[in-house]
C-alpha positions as CSV (number, residue, x, y, z in Angstrom):
1,X,-10.2,-27.2,58.2
2,X,-11.3,-24.8,55.1
3,X,-12.3,-21.4,55.9
4,X,-15.7,-21.1,54.9
5,X,-15.6,-17.4,54.1
6,X,-13.0,-18.3,51.6
7,X,-15.5,-18.7,48.3
8,X,-17.2,-15.6,49.0
9,X,-14.2,-12.2,49.4
10,X,-14.0,-8.7,48.6
11,X,-10.7,-7.8,47.0
12,X,-8.3,-6.1,49.1
13,X,-9.5,-2.5,49.5
14,X,-12.6,-3.2,47.6
15,X,-16.4,-1.9,49.5
16,X,-19.3,-4.0,48.6
17,X,-21.0,-7.2,48.7
18,X,-18.6,-10.4,48.7
19,X,-17.0,-12.2,45.3
20,X,-19.2,-14.4,43.8
21,X,-16.7,-17.1,42.1
22,X,-20.0,-18.2,39.6
23,X,-20.1,-14.4,38.7
24,X,-16.2,-13.9,38.2
25,X,-16.3,-17.1,36.1
26,X,-19.0,-15.7,34.0
27,X,-17.3,-12.4,33.6
28,X,-13.8,-13.9,32.7
29,X,-15.3,-16.0,30.3
30,X,-16.8,-12.9,28.3
31,X,-13.0,-11.2,29.2
32,X,-11.5,-14.6,27.1
33,X,-14.2,-14.8,24.2
34,X,-13.4,-10.7,23.7
35,X,-9.5,-11.3,23.4
36,X,-9.7,-14.5,21.3
37,X,-12.4,-12.4,18.7
38,X,-10.2,-9.4,18.6
39,X,-7.2,-9.1,20.8
40,X,-6.6,-6.6,23.2
41,X,-8.2,-3.9,21.5
42,X,-11.4,-5.4,21.8
43,X,-11.2,-5.6,25.2
44,X,-12.6,-3.0,27.6
45,X,-14.4,-2.7,30.6
46,X,-17.6,-2.0,29.2
47,X,-17.5,-4.6,26.7
48,X,-16.7,-7.4,29.4
49,X,-19.8,-6.0,31.4
50,X,-22.1,-6.1,28.6
51,X,-21.0,-9.5,27.1
52,X,-21.6,-11.2,30.6
53,X,-24.6,-9.5,31.1
54,X,-23.7,-7.6,34.2
55,X,-23.5,-4.2,35.3
56,X,-20.2,-2.2,34.4
57,X,-19.5,-1.5,38.4
58,X,-19.8,-5.2,38.7
59,X,-16.4,-5.6,36.7
60,X,-14.8,-2.2,38.5
61,X,-15.2,-3.9,41.6
62,X,-13.4,-6.6,41.1
63,X,-10.4,-5.7,38.5
64,X,-8.6,-2.1,38.4
65,X,-7.8,-2.1,35.1
66,X,-8.5,-4.3,31.6
67,X,-4.5,-5.2,31.8
68,X,-5.6,-6.9,35.2
69,X,-9.0,-8.3,33.8
70,X,-6.8,-9.6,30.8
71,X,-4.6,-11.3,33.0
72,X,-6.9,-13.2,34.8
73,X,-9.0,-14.2,32.0
74,X,-5.4,-16.1,30.4
75,X,-5.0,-18.1,33.8
76,X,-8.9,-19.0,33.5
77,X,-8.9,-19.9,29.9
78,X,-6.4,-22.5,31.5
79,X,-3.8,-21.1,28.8
80,X,-0.6,-22.4,30.7
81,X,-2.2,-25.7,32.3
82,X,-0.5,-27.8,29.8
83,X,2.7,-26.1,30.3
84,X,4.7,-29.0,32.1
85,X,7.4,-31.1,31.1
86,X,6.4,-34.4,29.7
87,X,9.5,-37.0,31.2
88,X,9.5,-40.4,29.3
89,X,12.8,-42.0,30.5
90,X,16.3,-42.6,30.0
91,X,17.0,-41.9,26.0
92,X,14.1,-40.0,25.1
93,X,15.1,-36.5,25.2
94,X,13.8,-36.3,21.6
95,X,10.5,-37.2,22.0
96,X,10.1,-35.2,25.5
97,X,11.0,-32.3,23.6
98,X,8.6,-33.1,21.0
99,X,5.5,-34.4,23.4
100,X,6.2,-30.8,25.3
101,X,6.0,-28.6,22.7
102,X,3.1,-30.8,21.3
103,X,1.2,-30.3,24.7
104,X,2.0,-26.2,24.9
105,X,0.7,-25.3,21.2
106,X,-2.3,-28.4,20.5
107,X,-5.2,-28.3,22.5
108,X,-8.7,-29.8,22.0
109,X,-10.1,-27.1,23.2
110,X,-10.0,-24.6,20.2
111,X,-10.8,-21.9,22.2
112,X,-7.6,-21.6,23.8
113,X,-6.1,-21.8,20.6
114,X,-7.8,-19.3,18.8
115,X,-7.2,-17.0,22.0
116,X,-3.3,-17.8,21.9
117,X,-3.4,-16.7,18.2
118,X,-5.0,-13.5,18.9
119,X,-3.1,-12.4,21.8
120,X,0.3,-12.9,19.6
121,X,-1.0,-11.1,16.9
122,X,-1.9,-8.0,18.7
123,X,1.1,-8.4,21.4
124,X,3.7,-6.5,19.3
125,X,1.5,-3.4,19.0
126,X,0.3,-3.5,22.5
127,X,3.1,-3.4,25.0
128,X,1.0,-3.9,28.2
129,X,-0.3,-7.2,26.6
130,X,2.9,-8.1,25.2
131,X,4.5,-7.8,29.4
132,X,1.1,-10.2,30.1
133,X,1.7,-12.8,27.2
134,X,5.2,-12.9,28.2
135,X,4.8,-13.5,31.8
136,X,2.1,-15.9,31.4
137,X,2.5,-17.7,28.6
138,X,5.9,-17.8,27.0
139,X,8.0,-17.4,30.2
140,X,5.8,-21.3,31.3
141,X,6.6,-22.4,27.8
142,X,10.8,-21.8,28.7
143,X,10.2,-23.0,32.4
144,X,8.6,-26.2,30.7
145,X,11.7,-27.2,28.1
146,X,14.4,-26.4,30.8
147,X,12.5,-28.8,32.5
148,X,12.9,-31.7,30.8
149,X,16.4,-30.7,29.5
150,X,17.3,-30.6,33.6
151,X,15.6,-34.3,34.2
152,X,18.0,-35.2,30.9
153,X,21.0,-34.2,32.8
154,X,19.9,-35.5,36.0
155,X,19.7,-39.2,34.5
156,X,22.5,-38.3,32.4
157,X,21.5,-38.3,28.7
158,X,23.0,-35.1,28.1
159,X,26.2,-33.2,29.7
160,X,25.3,-30.0,32.3
161,X,25.0,-27.4,29.9
162,X,26.6,-23.3,31.0
163,X,25.1,-21.4,33.0
164,X,24.2,-17.9,31.9
165,X,25.5,-15.4,34.6
166,X,22.7,-12.9,33.1
167,X,20.2,-15.5,34.1
168,X,18.9,-15.4,30.7
169,X,17.5,-18.2,29.1
170,X,19.8,-20.3,26.8
171,X,20.0,-19.0,23.2
172,X,18.7,-22.6,21.6
173,X,15.7,-22.8,23.6
174,X,14.6,-19.0,23.1
175,X,15.1,-19.3,19.5
176,X,13.2,-22.8,19.2
177,X,10.4,-21.5,21.1
178,X,10.5,-18.0,19.2
179,X,9.9,-20.3,16.2
180,X,7.2,-22.5,17.4
181,X,5.0,-19.7,18.8
182,X,5.3,-17.3,15.8
183,X,5.1,-20.7,13.2
184,X,1.2,-20.1,13.0
185,X,1.2,-16.7,12.4
186,X,3.7,-17.0,9.6
187,X,2.1,-19.9,7.8
188,X,-1.1,-18.8,8.7
189,X,-2.2,-22.6,9.7
190,X,-1.7,-25.2,12.7
191,X,1.6,-25.9,13.8
192,X,1.6,-29.7,13.1
193,X,3.3,-32.9,14.8
194,X,5.6,-32.5,11.6
195,X,6.5,-28.7,12.4
196,X,7.2,-29.8,16.0
197,X,9.5,-33.0,15.1
198,X,11.6,-30.2,12.4
199,X,12.1,-27.0,15.3
200,X,13.4,-29.9,17.3
201,X,15.6,-31.8,15.0
202,X,17.1,-28.8,13.0
203,X,17.2,-26.5,16.0
204,X,17.4,-27.4,19.4
205,X,18.9,-30.4,19.6
206,X,21.9,-29.7,17.3
207,X,22.4,-26.4,19.3
208,X,21.9,-28.5,22.5
């Protein structure tokens, strides 16, 4: 049976009233908007409080730093919700890779796309932000694509690849995803189905 107090709990070590999930969502939505508008430099605890219409103390009771606030805002925005392997069936590795990468970069919710673009555009100048994006988005994207490849091995569509003793991701996957992630920044437009198919056909599949 669910704990009836689970909806309203104080963060560890914090005092004051228990956390209200609705107020949390209000602040996280404000933080996501600030990130989408100006990247990490645009997000401060004070601005998030003002945008959400709450006191600064309300924000500081919940998150100890803007890095923690930004990290939870990424999750709240659903940035990694679609980062899962798409499996279709035997002989469909190419279609699975394209579908998985398309889901990862295309969303009917344009605010999520804008948020990711803003974060990627500022990540290089903000090491703390870069680490957050890598942990929450890029690593999840690697796992999704590598999950497709693992399924292909299991059903005999491709031979097992060599395991990197360092534990790093396969270089072919890393190169393809680096191009995928930065395509919109370099080209200045949203990535298309043809762009994704080109990355899979010209870079990923030949390398595998």
